[in-house]
C-alpha positions in Angstrom: -0.7 10.8 -18.5 -3.7 9.7 -16.2 -3.2 7.0 -13.5 -5.6 4.7 -14.6 -3.9 4.4 -17.9 -0.3 3.8 -16.6 -2.0 1.0 -14.2 -3.8 -0.9 -16.9 -0.4 -0.9 -18.8 1.3 -2.2 -15.9 -1.2 -4.6 -15.2 -1.2 -6.1 -18.7 2.6 -7.3 -18.5 1.7 -9.2 -15.3 1.9 -6.3 -12.2 -0.6 -6.7 -9.3 -1.8 -4.2 -6.8 0.1 -4.8 -3.5 -0.6 -1.8 -0.9 -1.2 1.7 -0.2 1.5 4.0 0.9 1.0 7.3 2.3 0.4 9.1 -1.1 1.7 6.2 -3.6 0.3 2.9 -4.4 2.7 -0.3 -4.8 2.7 -2.9 -7.4 4.5 -5.9 -7.9 5.3 -8.7 -10.1 7.2 -11.4 -8.6 10.7 -9.4 -7.1 9.9 -6.6 -9.6 8.2 -3.6 -7.5 6.8 -0.3 -8.9 5.9 2.8 -7.0 2.8 4.8 -8.5 1.8 7.9 -7.3 -1.8 8.6 -6.3 -2.7 11.5 -8.4 -5.4 11.6 -11.3 -2.5 13.0 -13.5 0.8 11.7 -13.6 3.7 13.8 -14.7 4.2 12.5 -18.5 8.6 12.6 -17.7 7.7 10.2 -14.8 5.3 8.0 -16.6 7.2 7.6 -19.8 10.3 6.8 -17.5 8.1 3.9 -15.6 6.8 2.6 -19.2 10.2 2.3 -20.6 11.9 0.9 -17.8 9.3 -2.1 -18.3 10.0 -2.1 -22.0 6.2 -0.6 -22.8 
């Protein structure tokens, strides 16, 4: 899955970019936090797990 698509999905439910890590980005929504790898393509299983975690 494309990283941009995953980020757009997270932003659509209120996540905002917080900071860059060494090889990942951190997105937050209140007390919720999600760490997204900084790759153009994200492993399909990982992407599905992240979306499922937030009910998308």
